[in-house]
N, C-alpha and C positions, 0 to 999 in steps of 0.2 A: 374549535374544530379545524382540521388541517386541510380543508378543501374549499373551493370557491362556491359562490352562491348558486343555488338552483340544482345542485346535484343531489344524489341520494342521501349522502351523509348530512349535508346542509339541511335538507328538508326534514330528515329524521330528528336532528338536533332541535329544530324549531318546534316540531310537533310534540316532542316529549317535554320540552321546556315549558310550554304553555300550561298544561295541567299541573306539572310539578311546581310551577310558580304560584298557582292558585292554592295548592295544598300548603306550601310553606309560607304563603303570605308575603313573599319577597319577589322582586323582579328577577328574572333570569335571562338576561340578554345573551344572544349568540354572537360570538366573535369569529369571523372567518379569517384564518391565517394560512392561506395556501402557500405551497412551496416545499420542495424537497420531499415529495410524497409524504407529507404530514410530519416531517421531522422538525420543522419550525414550531408547530403547535406542541409537539411532544416535549421539546426543550422548554417552551414557555411555561407549561404546566409545572415542570420541576422547579422552575425559578420563582414560582409564586409561593406565598405562605401556605403551610399545611393546615389550613383552617376550614376546608370544605367549601370555600367560596369560589373556587375554580374547579370546574368539572370538565373532564376531557371527553367529548363525544368522538369516538374513534372506531376504526374498522380493523379487519384482519390484516390489511396492508400496513396500517399505522404502527403496529407493534410487532406481531408475529413475523411478518415478512421482513420488516426492517431489521429485526433482531437477527434473522437467519442470514441476511446478506451483509450484516455489519454496518448498516446504515443508521440504526437507531442511536441517538446521542446518549441514551441512558439505558441501563439494564431493566429487566422486568421488575426487579425488586424496588425500583424507584416509584412504583405506582401501586395503588390498592384497587382491586376490581370492585366496582359497585354492582353492576349487572350487565349481562348481555341482554339486549332488548329485542332484537329482531334478526331474522335472516331474510335475504333478498335474492331472488332468482335472476341470474344473468341471462341475457339474450343477445343474439346478433340481429341488429336492426339495419335496414337498407332503405334507400329511397324507393318508393313504390313504382316510380316511373322507370327505374333502372333495372331492377331484378324482380322476378316473380316469386322465386323460391330459393331455398338453400342450394339445390342442385345447380341452378344457374350460376350462383356465386362460386361454387367449387369448379365448375367448368371454366368460368372466366379466369379463375386463379391459375388454372393449368396452362393458360396461354398468355396471360398478362400479369404484370405486377399488381397485386391486390393490397391496397392500403386499408388497414383496420385501426380505427381510433379507439382509445380507452383512457381511463383515469390513471395517471401516474406511470412512471417507468419502473419496471421490475416490480409491479404491484399485482394485486389480485387479478385485475383485468388482463394484464399482459400474460400472466400465468395461464389463465383460462384460454386466451386466444392462441397461445403457443401450443397448449395441449390439444386444442381442437385442430389446429393446422397440422400438427404431427399425425394425429389420428386420421385426418382426411387425406393425408399424403400430398399436401400442397405447401408452398412457401408464401408467407405474407410479410408485409412491411408494417410493423406496429408503430403507431404514431401516438405518443403519450400527451395528455392534456392535464392541467391542474384545475381547470375551471370547466364545469359542465356546459356553460353557455358557449365557450369556444369550441368545445367538442361537437355540440349539436350544430353549430354554425358551419363547422367543417364538413359535416355530412350534407347539410342543405346546400352548401356551396360547391359540392363535388370534389372537395380536397381529399376526402377519404371515401372509399367505396362502402365500408361497413363500419358500424359502431358496435362495440361491446357495451351494452347499457341495460340497466334494469327497466322494467315496464313503466314504473311510476313516473320517472323524470321525462319520458317522451310520450306519455299517455295522450296529451293534447295533440301532438303531431300525428299520432296513430289515428285518433278519432277524426282528424281532418283529412285523413287519407294520404298524407304526405309521406309518412314513414310507415314501414311495414316490418314487424318482427318475423324473421324467417327461421329461427331456431331457438329453442329454450333449453338451457342446461338444467334440466329437471327430470325427475323420475315419474312425475304424474302430470296429467294435462292441466293447463292453466285455465282457471275459471273464466268463462266468457270468451276464451280463445281456443276452442277445441281443434282448430285447423293448424295451429302452430306445431310443427313436428318437434319431438323431443330428441335430444342428442342420442340417447340410447336406442331410439327407434331407427336411427341412421347408422347404428353400429359404433357410435362414439360414446364410450362409457365415461362421460364427464358431467358430473352433476353437483359440483361443489358450490354452495351458495356463498355470497358475501354476507358477513355478519357485522352488526354494529352494536356497540355497547358504551358503557360509561366507566371512567376511572377517576381517581383523585391521587394527589401526591402522597407518597409514603410518609408516614409520620402524622397524618391526620388523626386526631383523637378517635378512639373506637366508638364513642357515643355519637360523634358526628357522622362517622361512616355508617353506623346502623340507622341513624335518622335518614340519611340520604337513600339507603337501600329501601327502607320502608316507604319513603316518599315516591320513589320511582316505581316500586311495586304497585303502589296505589294509582300512580299516574297512568300506567298502561291499561288500567280498567276504566279510566275516564271515558265517557261516551264520545267526546270529541276525538280522543286518540283512537278509540276502537273504529270509528268511522274512517279516519285517516288510514288506519291499518288495512281495513277492508278495501277501500278505494285504491290503495297503492299496491294491493296484492301481497301485502306483507304478512298475511295470516295463512299463507299456503304451507309454510314450513314452520313448525314450532321453534321459537328461537330464544325464549326467556331462560336465562340461567343466572342465579343470584350468587354473589359473593364467591365462596370457595368453588362452587360449581362452575362459575365463569372462569376462575383461575385454571381449573382443570381443562376447560375447553380451550383456553389460550395455549396451554402447554401442548395439548393435542394438535392444535393448529400449527404450532411451531414445528413439530415433528413432521406433520403432513406436508407443509410447504417446503421444509428442508429436503424431503425426498423428491418432491416435484421439481424444485429448483436445481437439485443435483442432476436429475435426469435431463433438464434443459440446459445444463452447463453453466448455470449462474453461480453455483457454489461447488466446492470440491467435496 
């Protein structure tokens, strides 16, 4: 996978690999290959044998956005979709001692440079932050990170004012009272956090979730692809994974799409991000 340890995609890869490994009776180690907004990992997958022993845990940034902006080292046809596994709701997170709510953040941004950290440059996080800033009528300085730990440290150290981050990776900091979510990009209230305002409630119609899925190299024999699809379909029903899914709030938006359905979702994501990135001036 193309991101550092501790982030949403890293945690996802490890959570789905454990039950899949038990089902297959084979170890399934997770290899972190951060850099280039996941282009290093994307290239690595294509350079491995098409035998099903290398599975790419990837996100909407890793392929759809990278394809749209011409950053992907390989075309979509270089991969075979196994399944989209989950969708994750993004939020704006702040230090509890610095801001009380999203209104204070917006007011601060109207008078001061507001630095917002997120995963990757011209990635899903930056798209969401830019769309929010445009809707809120403010300007922000987006600071990209390849590793979640660096991103979280930047918020704690005061190097950024706000993080675009899902709930799961900072759940411990929220529970400790250090970090506070002040806005959820969702259309329905977050279980256990009824006081977090939703973007549409503030007049900002931005609810696009991050999705995560699995792919293999094109040319992998169909029987191996089918075996992997059956394995991961079974793995998401494993009690350990279901617990992880609930504790990380990954069950709020249905996200499972298998095979061709996943491919259709990828193509829809490509068009959606193309339109958004064109509006933001990143593509013509």
